[in-house]
Backbone as JSON Lines, residues from 0, in Angstrom:
{"i":0,"aa":"M","n":[-11.14,27.92,-10.04],"ca":[-10.62,28.03,-8.37],"c":[-10.98,29.13,-7.95]}
{"i":1,"aa":"D","n":[-11.31,29.74,-6.93],"ca":[-11.77,31.04,-6.5],"c":[-10.54,31.94,-5.48]}
{"i":2,"aa":"L","n":[-9.98,32.93,-6.08],"ca":[-8.92,33.19,-5.7],"c":[-9.07,34.34,-4.8]}
{"i":3,"aa":"V","n":[-7.88,34.57,-3.24],"ca":[-8.59,35.37,-2.18],"c":[-7.36,36.43,-2.64]}
{"i":4,"aa":"Y","n":[-7.98,38.04,-2.77],"ca":[-6.44,38.61,-2.88],"c":[-5.9,38.75,-1.31]}
{"i":5,"aa":"I","n":[-4.8,39.03,-1.15],"ca":[-3.89,38.63,0.03],"c":[-2.89,40.15,0.12]}
{"i":6,"aa":"G","n":[-2.44,40.89,-1.38],"ca":[-1.21,41.62,-1.01],"c":[-0.93,41.83,-2.52]}
{"i":7,"aa":"K","n":[0.08,43.03,-1.86],"ca":[0.74,42.79,-3.52],"c":[2.13,43.54,-3.5]}
{"i":8,"aa":"I","n":[2.86,42.87,-4.28],"ca":[4.38,42.76,-4.0],"c":[5.47,44.11,-4.21]}
{"i":9,"aa":"V","n":[5.34,44.94,-3.34],"ca":[6.09,46.43,-3.55],"c":[7.84,46.16,-4.11]}
{"i":10,"aa":"N","n":[8.36,45.6,-3.84],"ca":[9.39,45.59,-3.78],"c":[10.56,44.31,-3.2]}
{"i":11,"aa":"T","n":[11.5,44.34,-3.49],"ca":[12.48,43.24,-3.46],"c":[13.06,43.62,-1.99]}
{"i":12,"aa":"H","n":[14.23,42.49,-1.67],"ca":[14.74,42.85,-0.49],"c":[15.68,42.47,-0.53]}
{"i":13,"aa":"G","n":[17.13,42.67,-0.44],"ca":[18.55,42.15,-0.3],"c":[18.47,41.39,-1.78]}
{"i":14,"aa":"I","n":[19.49,40.44,-2.05],"ca":[19.93,40.04,-3.06],"c":[19.59,38.7,-3.48]}
{"i":15,"aa":"K","n":[19.28,38.34,-2.21],"ca":[18.52,36.81,-2.15],"c":[17.31,36.2,-2.56]}
{"i":16,"aa":"G","n":[16.42,37.11,-3.59],"ca":[15.24,37.1,-3.69],"c":[14.12,37.12,-2.84]}
{"i":17,"aa":"E","n":[14.38,37.9,-1.8],"ca":[13.07,38.02,-1.34],"c":[12.28,39.11,-1.31]}
{"i":18,"aa":"L","n":[10.74,38.8,-1.62],"ca":[9.99,39.71,-2.14],"c":[9.36,40.23,-0.56]}
{"i":19,"aa":"K","n":[8.91,41.54,-0.77],"ca":[8.05,42.27,0.09],"c":[6.55,42.81,-0.37]}
{"i":20,"aa":"I","n":[5.75,42.64,0.57],"ca":[4.39,42.32,0.05],"c":[3.74,43.47,1.26]}
{"i":21,"aa":"K","n":[2.71,43.95,0.58],"ca":[1.8,44.8,1.56],"c":[0.89,44.56,1.7]}
{"i":22,"aa":"S","n":[0.26,43.81,2.68],"ca":[-1.12,43.31,3.06],"c":[-1.73,43.53,4.0]}
{"i":23,"aa":"D","n":[-2.83,43.63,4.16],"ca":[-3.9,44.38,5.36],"c":[-4.68,42.72,5.23]}
{"i":24,"aa":"F","n":[-4.55,41.62,4.98],"ca":[-5.25,40.51,5.01],"c":[-5.23,40.29,6.39]}
{"i":25,"aa":"E","n":[-6.56,39.91,6.5],"ca":[-6.99,39.4,8.01],"c":[-6.61,38.1,8.49]}
{"i":26,"aa":"K","n":[-6.61,37.17,7.67],"ca":[-6.25,36.04,8.02],"c":[-4.54,35.54,7.69]}
{"i":27,"aa":"K","n":[-3.47,36.03,7.89],"ca":[-2.19,36.21,7.64],"c":[-1.98,34.77,8.12]}
{"i":28,"aa":"E","n":[-2.12,34.72,9.43],"ca":[-1.6,33.29,9.55],"c":[-1.86,32.07,9.41]}
{"i":29,"aa":"L","n":[-2.84,32.07,8.39],"ca":[-3.47,31.09,7.48],"c":[-2.8,31.15,6.16]}
{"i":30,"aa":"V","n":[-2.26,32.04,5.7],"ca":[-1.12,32.1,4.67],"c":[0.01,32.13,4.58]}
{"i":31,"aa":"F","n":[0.77,32.94,4.88],"ca":[1.77,33.04,5.73],"c":[2.48,32.04,6.33]}
{"i":32,"aa":"K","n":[2.7,30.66,5.64],"ca":[3.72,29.64,6.33],"c":[4.52,29.13,5.31]}
{"i":33,"aa":"V","n":[5.47,28.45,5.29],"ca":[6.71,27.92,4.79],"c":[5.45,26.63,4.31]}
{"i":34,"aa":"G","n":[5.82,26.57,2.52],"ca":[5.11,25.51,2.3],"c":[4.23,25.55,1.73]}
{"i":35,"aa":"N","n":[3.2,26.48,1.93],"ca":[1.63,27.1,1.31],"c":[1.67,27.68,0.31]}
{"i":36,"aa":"K","n":[0.9,27.36,-0.44],"ca":[0.98,27.88,-1.97],"c":[0.46,29.2,-2.57]}
{"i":37,"aa":"I","n":[0.92,30.05,-3.15],"ca":[0.37,31.46,-3.33],"c":[0.08,31.64,-5.08]}
{"i":38,"aa":"I","n":[-0.39,32.55,-5.64],"ca":[-0.58,32.78,-6.9],"c":[0.09,34.17,-7.16]}
{"i":39,"aa":"I","n":[0.93,34.45,-8.28],"ca":[1.19,35.74,-8.71],"c":[1.21,35.23,-10.14]}
{"i":40,"aa":"D","n":[0.64,36.38,-10.86],"ca":[0.07,36.14,-12.19],"c":[-0.34,34.98,-12.7]}
{"i":41,"aa":"K","n":[-1.18,34.39,-12.02],"ca":[-1.75,32.87,-12.82],"c":[-0.89,31.66,-12.31]}
{"i":42,"aa":"E","n":[0.28,32.36,-11.5],"ca":[1.1,31.07,-11.67],"c":[1.16,30.93,-9.91]}
{"i":43,"aa":"E","n":[1.17,29.24,-9.77],"ca":[1.5,29.41,-8.39],"c":[3.06,28.47,-7.81]}
{"i":44,"aa":"H","n":[3.19,29.37,-6.52],"ca":[4.75,29.52,-6.07],"c":[4.71,28.93,-4.66]}
{"i":45,"aa":"T","n":[5.15,28.73,-4.35],"ca":[5.62,27.53,-2.91],"c":[6.37,28.75,-1.87]}
{"i":46,"aa":"I","n":[5.39,28.71,-0.9],"ca":[6.55,29.76,0.0],"c":[7.56,29.02,0.72]}
{"i":47,"aa":"R","n":[8.81,29.36,0.83],"ca":[10.07,28.99,1.35],"c":[10.67,29.68,2.6]}
{"i":48,"aa":"S","n":[10.27,30.8,2.56],"ca":[10.51,31.3,4.24],"c":[9.62,32.21,3.98]}
{"i":49,"aa":"Y","n":[9.1,32.89,5.45],"ca":[8.73,33.9,6.03],"c":[8.92,34.52,6.82]}
{"i":50,"aa":"R","n":[8.83,36.01,7.07],"ca":[9.12,36.69,8.01],"c":[8.75,38.01,7.94]}
{"i":51,"aa":"Y","n":[8.14,38.86,9.03],"ca":[7.58,40.05,9.21],"c":[8.39,41.14,9.89]}
{"i":52,"aa":"H","n":[8.36,42.26,8.76],"ca":[9.61,43.11,8.72],"c":[8.83,44.49,8.76]}
{"i":53,"aa":"K","n":[8.84,45.42,9.9],"ca":[8.22,46.7,9.77],"c":[6.74,46.41,9.51]}
{"i":54,"aa":"I","n":[6.41,46.65,8.52],"ca":[5.23,46.6,8.35],"c":[4.53,45.74,7.0]}
{"i":55,"aa":"F","n":[6.01,44.91,6.49],"ca":[5.64,43.74,5.52],"c":[6.02,42.97,5.59]}
{"i":56,"aa":"D","n":[5.42,41.58,5.0],"ca":[5.65,40.66,5.09],"c":[6.42,40.11,4.36]}
{"i":57,"aa":"M","n":[7.79,39.21,4.47],"ca":[8.5,38.91,3.72],"c":[8.77,37.59,3.22]}
{"i":58,"aa":"I","n":[8.71,37.3,2.17],"ca":[8.76,35.66,1.58],"c":[9.97,35.38,0.72]}
{"i":59,"aa":"T","n":[10.34,34.52,0.31],"ca":[11.03,33.85,-0.78],"c":[9.99,33.16,-1.09]}
{"i":60,"aa":"I","n":[10.36,32.34,-2.51],"ca":[9.35,31.45,-3.14],"c":[9.98,30.65,-3.87]}
{"i":61,"aa":"D","n":[9.64,29.38,-4.04],"ca":[10.27,27.97,-4.87],"c":[11.61,28.54,-4.76]}
{"i":62,"aa":"E","n":[12.46,28.27,-5.6],"ca":[13.91,27.84,-5.51],"c":[14.53,29.13,-5.89]}
{"i":63,"aa":"Y","n":[14.04,30.19,-6.1],"ca":[14.65,31.29,-6.23],"c":[15.11,32.29,-5.45]}
{"i":64,"aa":"D","n":[16.97,32.36,-5.64],"ca":[17.71,32.54,-4.19],"c":[18.31,33.87,-5.07]}
{"i":65,"aa":"N","n":[17.64,34.54,-5.91],"ca":[18.76,35.54,-6.28],"c":[17.62,37.05,-7.06]}
{"i":66,"aa":"I","n":[17.91,37.9,-6.76],"ca":[17.09,39.26,-6.78],"c":[16.84,39.3,-8.3]}
{"i":67,"aa":"N","n":[17.6,38.71,-9.69],"ca":[17.08,38.83,-11.01],"c":[15.92,38.11,-11.06]}
{"i":68,"aa":"D","n":[15.75,36.78,-10.52],"ca":[14.97,35.8,-10.63],"c":[13.6,36.36,-10.04]}
{"i":69,"aa":"V","n":[13.49,37.45,-9.39],"ca":[12.23,37.64,-8.94],"c":[11.82,39.38,-9.14]}
{"i":70,"aa":"L","n":[12.46,39.93,-9.8],"ca":[12.03,41.48,-9.81],"c":[11.19,41.69,-10.73]}
{"i":71,"aa":"C","n":[10.55,40.6,-11.66],"ca":[9.53,40.33,-12.55],"c":[7.95,40.73,-11.72]}
{"i":72,"aa":"Y","n":[8.59,40.33,-10.67],"ca":[6.91,40.29,-9.79],"c":[6.67,41.81,-9.12]}
{"i":73,"aa":"V","n":[7.68,42.06,-8.99],"ca":[7.67,43.57,-8.28],"c":[6.47,44.17,-9.17]}
{"i":74,"aa":"G","n":[5.24,44.66,-8.2],"ca":[3.97,45.31,-8.4],"c":[2.7,44.29,-8.95]}
{"i":75,"aa":"K","n":[3.15,43.08,-8.5],"ca":[2.26,42.38,-8.77],"c":[1.51,41.85,-7.76]}
{"i":76,"aa":"N","n":[-0.01,41.38,-8.04],"ca":[-0.71,41.19,-6.83],"c":[-0.91,39.49,-7.03]}
{"i":77,"aa":"V","n":[-0.92,39.43,-5.18],"ca":[-0.74,38.14,-4.6],"c":[-1.99,37.29,-4.49]}
{"i":78,"aa":"Y","n":[-2.11,36.47,-4.53],"ca":[-3.67,35.41,-4.34],"c":[-2.73,33.97,-3.54]}
{"i":79,"aa":"V","n":[-4.37,34.13,-3.01],"ca":[-4.34,32.36,-2.37],"c":[-5.72,31.95,-2.86]}
{"i":80,"aa":"S","n":[-5.3,30.14,-2.85],"ca":[-6.94,29.73,-3.14],"c":[-7.77,29.59,-2.06]}
{"i":81,"aa":"R","n":[-9.1,29.92,-1.87],"ca":[-9.77,29.91,-1.12],"c":[-10.04,28.89,-0.15]}
{"i":82,"aa":"D","n":[-9.61,27.2,-1.24],"ca":[-9.86,26.24,-0.33],"c":[-8.72,26.02,0.41]}
{"i":83,"aa":"S","n":[-7.51,26.36,0.34],"ca":[-6.46,26.4,0.79],"c":[-6.51,26.99,2.14]}
{"i":84,"aa":"L","n":[-7.43,27.99,2.64],"ca":[-7.54,28.89,3.78],"c":[-8.27,27.94,4.64]}
{"i":85,"aa":"K","n":[-8.99,26.54,4.48],"ca":[-9.62,26.18,5.69],"c":[-10.29,26.75,6.44]}
{"i":86,"aa":"L","n":[-11.6,27.42,6.1],"ca":[-12.41,28.42,7.17],"c":[-13.11,27.88,7.36]}
{"i":87,"aa":"K","n":[-13.33,27.37,8.86],"ca":[-14.51,26.51,9.45],"c":[-16.2,27.41,8.75]}
{"i":88,"aa":"E","n":[-17.01,26.56,8.95],"ca":[-18.44,27.14,8.62],"c":[-18.47,28.58,8.97]}
{"i":89,"aa":"K","n":[-18.73,29.08,9.78],"ca":[-18.93,30.34,10.55],"c":[-18.02,31.45,10.0]}
{"i":90,"aa":"D","n":[-16.48,30.98,9.74],"ca":[-16.01,31.84,9.57],"c":[-15.96,32.65,8.11]}
{"i":91,"aa":"Y","n":[-16.0,33.98,7.69],"ca":[-15.87,34.46,6.44],"c":[-14.46,35.59,6.37]}
{"i":92,"aa":"L","n":[-13.96,36.11,5.71],"ca":[-13.37,37.06,4.82],"c":[-14.12,38.42,5.06]}
{"i":93,"aa":"L","n":[-13.51,39.52,5.37],"ca":[-13.9,40.65,4.75],"c":[-14.21,40.97,3.72]}
{"i":94,"aa":"S","n":[-13.49,40.36,2.71],"ca":[-13.88,40.85,1.59],"c":[-15.27,40.06,1.45]}
{"i":95,"aa":"D","n":[-16.22,39.23,1.83],"ca":[-16.94,38.35,2.16],"c":[-18.32,39.28,2.06]}
{"i":96,"aa":"L","n":[-18.06,40.43,2.72],"ca":[-19.13,40.96,3.69],"c":[-19.62,42.2,2.3]}
{"i":97,"aa":"I","n":[-18.64,42.74,1.69],"ca":[-19.0,43.65,0.22],"c":[-20.1,43.08,-0.28]}
{"i":98,"aa":"G","n":[-20.97,43.89,-0.69],"ca":[-22.23,43.31,-1.09],"c":[-23.75,43.34,-0.45]}
{"i":99,"aa":"L","n":[-23.21,42.86,1.01],"ca":[-24.29,42.55,1.78],"c":[-25.16,43.82,2.02]}
{"i":100,"aa":"D","n":[-26.48,43.65,2.38],"ca":[-27.52,44.49,2.97],"c":[-27.13,44.92,4.48]}
{"i":101,"aa":"V","n":[-26.99,46.04,5.09],"ca":[-26.75,46.02,6.29],"c":[-28.83,46.49,6.88]}
{"i":102,"aa":"V","n":[-28.63,45.48,7.95],"ca":[-30.14,45.86,8.28],"c":[-29.96,45.59,10.07]}
{"i":103,"aa":"F","n":[-30.8,47.08,10.58],"ca":[-30.78,47.35,11.71],"c":[-32.33,47.29,12.04]}
{"i":104,"aa":"N","n":[-32.72,46.51,13.12],"ca":[-34.19,46.48,13.53],"c":[-35.05,46.07,12.57]}
{"i":105,"aa":"D","n":[-34.5,45.17,11.55],"ca":[-35.22,44.56,10.36],"c":[-35.55,45.93,8.72]}
{"i":106,"aa":"K","n":[-35.1,47.03,9.25],"ca":[-34.67,47.32,8.3],"c":[-33.29,47.95,7.51]}
{"i":107,"aa":"V","n":[-33.46,48.17,6.44],"ca":[-31.85,47.7,5.52],"c":[-31.48,49.47,5.51]}
{"i":108,"aa":"Y","n":[-30.04,49.46,6.33],"ca":[-29.73,50.82,5.73],"c":[-28.68,50.69,5.14]}
{"i":109,"aa":"G","n":[-28.78,50.16,4.08],"ca":[-27.31,50.3,2.95],"c":[-26.79,49.34,2.85]}
{"i":110,"aa":"I","n":[-25.74,49.39,1.93],"ca":[-25.11,47.74,1.07],"c":[-23.56,48.08,1.57]}
{"i":111,"aa":"V","n":[-23.11,47.29,1.81],"ca":[-21.33,47.34,2.16],"c":[-20.78,47.37,1.27]}
{"i":112,"aa":"K","n":[-20.04,48.58,0.94],"ca":[-19.43,48.98,-0.62],"c":[-17.92,48.68,0.01]}
{"i":113,"aa":"D","n":[-17.3,48.97,1.17],"ca":[-15.73,48.36,1.1],"c":[-15.64,48.13,2.35]}
{"i":114,"aa":"Y","n":[-14.19,47.98,2.83],"ca":[-13.93,47.63,4.0],"c":[-12.17,48.47,4.26]}
{"i":115,"aa":"S","n":[-11.76,48.48,5.62],"ca":[-10.7,48.96,5.69],"c":[-10.19,48.24,6.76]}
{"i":116,"aa":"N","n":[-9.08,47.46,6.49],"ca":[-8.37,47.01,7.57],"c":[-7.18,46.87,8.23]}
{"i":117,"aa":"D","n":[-7.18,48.25,8.62],"ca":[-5.84,49.13,9.1],"c":[-5.82,48.74,10.68]}
{"i":118,"aa":"V","n":[-5.39,49.55,11.37],"ca":[-5.57,49.77,13.01],"c":[-7.2,49.88,13.55]}
{"i":119,"aa":"N","n":[-7.92,50.37,12.96],"ca":[-9.15,50.36,13.29],"c":[-9.93,49.79,12.2]}
{"i":120,"aa":"P","n":[-10.5,48.18,12.05],"ca":[-10.73,48.01,10.77],"c":[-12.65,48.63,10.78]}
{"i":121,"aa":"L","n":[-12.53,49.13,9.46],"ca":[-14.22,49.67,9.15],"c":[-14.85,49.09,8.29]}
{"i":122,"aa":"L","n":[-16.04,49.3,8.13],"ca":[-16.53,48.93,6.89],"c":[-17.39,50.22,6.23]}
{"i":123,"aa":"L","n":[-17.36,50.48,4.98],"ca":[-17.9,51.45,4.29],"c":[-19.56,50.99,4.23]}
{"i":124,"aa":"I","n":[-20.37,51.65,4.25],"ca":[-21.7,51.68,4.24],"c":[-22.31,52.72,3.4]}
{"i":125,"aa":"N","n":[-22.79,52.49,2.29],"ca":[-23.77,53.34,1.63],"c":[-25.08,53.39,1.96]}
{"i":126,"aa":"Y","n":[-25.37,54.52,1.92],"ca":[-26.93,54.57,2.44],"c":[-27.21,56.39,2.18]}
{"i":127,"aa":"D","n":[-27.36,56.16,1.19],"ca":[-27.76,57.92,0.59],"c":[-26.51,58.59,0.22]}
{"i":128,"aa":"K","n":[-25.68,58.45,1.56],"ca":[-24.23,58.51,1.64],"c":[-23.39,57.64,2.4]}
{"i":129,"aa":"D","n":[-22.02,57.99,2.22],"ca":[-20.99,56.98,2.94],"c":[-21.07,57.23,4.3]}
{"i":130,"aa":"Y","n":[-20.9,55.76,5.21],"ca":[-21.2,55.99,6.74],"c":[-19.79,54.9,7.16]}
{"i":131,"aa":"Y","n":[-19.19,54.91,7.74],"ca":[-18.76,53.92,8.46],"c":[-18.91,52.88,9.77]}
{"i":132,"aa":"I","n":[-18.64,51.63,9.92],"ca":[-19.53,51.21,11.13],"c":[-17.91,50.44,11.23]}
{"i":133,"aa":"P","n":[-17.74,50.42,12.45],"ca":[-16.2,49.51,12.98],"c":[-16.95,48.15,13.03]}
{"i":134,"aa":"I","n":[-16.02,47.16,12.87],"ca":[-15.45,45.75,12.35],"c":[-15.41,45.51,13.63]}
{"i":135,"aa":"N","n":[-16.4,45.36,14.86],"ca":[-16.79,44.9,16.24],"c":[-17.96,44.21,17.1]}
{"i":136,"aa":"K","n":[-17.85,43.24,17.91],"ca":[-19.2,42.77,18.52],"c":[-20.12,43.71,18.45]}
{"i":137,"aa":"K","n":[-19.52,45.21,19.16],"ca":[-20.43,45.87,19.93],"c":[-21.49,46.54,18.21]}
{"i":138,"aa":"F","n":[-20.79,46.42,16.9],"ca":[-21.92,47.08,16.38],"c":[-22.31,45.8,15.19]}
{"i":139,"aa":"I","n":[-21.35,44.59,15.14],"ca":[-21.85,43.64,13.96],"c":[-22.42,42.68,14.92]}
{"i":140,"aa":"K","n":[-23.93,41.74,14.98],"ca":[-24.25,41.23,15.54],"c":[-24.17,40.07,15.25]}
{"i":141,"aa":"E","n":[-24.73,39.86,13.5],"ca":[-24.84,38.72,13.04],"c":[-24.31,38.75,11.61]}
{"i":142,"aa":"V","n":[-23.29,37.79,10.66],"ca":[-22.9,37.91,9.68],"c":[-23.83,36.84,8.97]}
{"i":143,"aa":"D","n":[-24.76,36.89,7.98],"ca":[-25.74,36.22,7.39],"c":[-25.44,35.8,6.15]}
{"i":144,"aa":"L","n":[-24.3,35.44,5.89],"ca":[-23.91,35.59,3.92],"c":[-24.68,34.52,3.1]}
{"i":145,"aa":"T","n":[-25.73,33.4,3.65],"ca":[-26.77,32.84,3.26],"c":[-27.88,33.77,2.68]}
{"i":146,"aa":"N","n":[-28.3,34.76,3.3],"ca":[-29.24,35.29,2.99],"c":[-28.74,36.95,2.57]}
{"i":147,"aa":"K","n":[-27.53,37.18,2.27],"ca":[-26.72,38.58,2.11],"c":[-27.18,39.05,2.92]}
{"i":148,"aa":"K","n":[-27.2,39.17,4.17],"ca":[-27.72,40.45,5.23],"c":[-26.28,40.45,6.51]}
{"i":149,"aa":"L","n":[-26.08,41.48,6.75],"ca":[-25.07,42.02,8.04],"c":[-26.44,42.42,9.01]}
{"i":150,"aa":"I","n":[-26.2,41.79,10.41],"ca":[-27.32,42.54,11.37],"c":[-26.33,43.14,12.3]}
{"i":151,"aa":"V","n":[-26.83,44.4,12.41],"ca":[-26.29,45.4,13.24],"c":[-26.97,46.21,14.29]}
{"i":152,"aa":"D","n":[-26.39,46.74,15.14],"ca":[-26.74,47.38,16.68],"c":[-25.83,48.48,16.72]}
{"i":153,"aa":"N","n":[-26.77,49.02,17.24],"ca":[-26.07,50.49,17.93],"c":[-25.56,51.41,16.75]}
{"i":154,"aa":"I","n":[-26.08,51.66,15.86],"ca":[-26.0,52.62,14.54],"c":[-26.48,53.83,14.56]}
{"i":155,"aa":"E","n":[-27.9,54.28,15.57],"ca":[-28.01,55.34,15.33],"c":[-26.98,56.55,15.13]}
{"i":156,"aa":"G","n":[-26.6,56.41,16.23],"ca":[-25.51,57.49,16.14],"c":[-24.34,57.54,14.93]}
{"i":157,"aa":"L","n":[-24.32,56.74,14.19],"ca":[-23.22,56.89,13.19],"c":[-23.82,57.11,12.16]}
{"i":158,"aa":"I","n":[-25.02,56.84,11.73],"ca":[-25.7,57.65,10.58],"c":[-26.32,58.86,10.9]}
{"i":159,"aa":"I","n":[-25.6,59.85,10.08],"ca":[-25.87,61.03,10.03],"c":[-26.73,61.88,9.08]}
């Protein structure tokens, strides 16, 4: 099973077994739904309730309704099966871009090393040194996962 990292359980909330997840996953609307399956510590769990609170995704799982039942999950990573995301053929996740060659005018300008999905999503590119490319259509023209290429435009000023 191909697992996709969606966040980390940072704490509990209240006494009824609600888990507080810190997540910058870009397709939360596909994951955080009542009835969906998530994986914590190689165990599959069903989301029983979901809400967004401040910067956290708050869930309850399975039939746990007591804080003592879920304390063991604090600090654990949360995953979801890639198959359950039901991505369309041209869709991709930001994590799929890691390792792709960055190509501009048929010349390779580095490799995607990492990404940040904060307020202004960025790709970290390594080409002699590290630089960032904003994740938007002005800079990223095409993602070719088959040939492992990320075709970009307008990057002359970004590489210094």
